[in-house]
N, C-alpha and C positions, 0 to 999 in steps of 0.2 A: 504494500500500500504506500510505498514511498517512491520508488522509481516509476512504476506504471502510471500513477496519477499525476506525476510531475512531467513525465516525458512519454505520453502514450504512443506517439508516432515511433519513437526510437524503440520502445518496448515491443511494439508490433513487429518492427523490422528484426529485432533480436529473436523473438519467438518464431517468426516465419523462417529465419535462417536455421534454427535448431530443429524445427518440425517439418521441414520441406521434404523429408523422405531420404535425404542423403545419409542420415545417421539413424538406422532402425534400432534405437536403443530400447532397453527393457527396464532400466533403472536410472535413477538420478542421484547424484551425490550433491548434497546441499551444504552450503556453508552456514545455514541458519537453523536447520532442523536435524533430527536424528536421521541418519542415512545408513544404507541406501534406501531410497523410496522406490517401490515398484511403480513404474509408469511407462507410458509409451508416447510417441509424438502426438497422437490424437488427444490423449488425456492431458498432456502438458499444455497443449494449445487451449483446451477447454478451461483449464485453470486460470488462464488469462482472458477469459471471455469478456470481461468488462471493457478492456481496451479495444475489443472488436465491436462494441456496441450491442452485444447480445442480451443486455439486461441483467447479466450476472452481477450479484452483489455479494460482498463478504458476509458471512454469517458468524457473528461473534457475540459473546455475552458483554454486558455493560462494562465490566472491569477491563476487558480487552479493548473495547471501543475507547474507554477513558485513557488507556495507555497509548493507543494510536493518536488520539487527539493531543495528548501532552507532548508526544514526540514530534508530531507535525507542528505544533505551536513553537517548540524549541527550534526546529528547523527554520520556520518562517521568521520568528523574532530575531534570530541571529544570522539570517541570510546565509544559511548553510547549504541551501539547495535552491533549485528553481521553484517558483510558486506553483501551487496546485493548479492543474489545468482541467481537472474533472473531480467529481466527488468520489471518495473511496468508500462511501456508505451506500 
């Protein structure tokens, strides 16, 4: 919810590059979550559905939303990244 909402065009290009079929992967190694994650190109692309305008929204509890809001406020207040271009909710 940080890169994709600040740079949706770049995120789409990155996801398209990974999911184009050139790399028929079955697992993802993530820097942010327990890994490996079983996934394939189609599933990975659908995880970024919001940047494709498919109406996908994150489903989080209020504590997680509060944490994202606080982190985004920190980024915005300190000019640590591009401004939000779309809602992450």
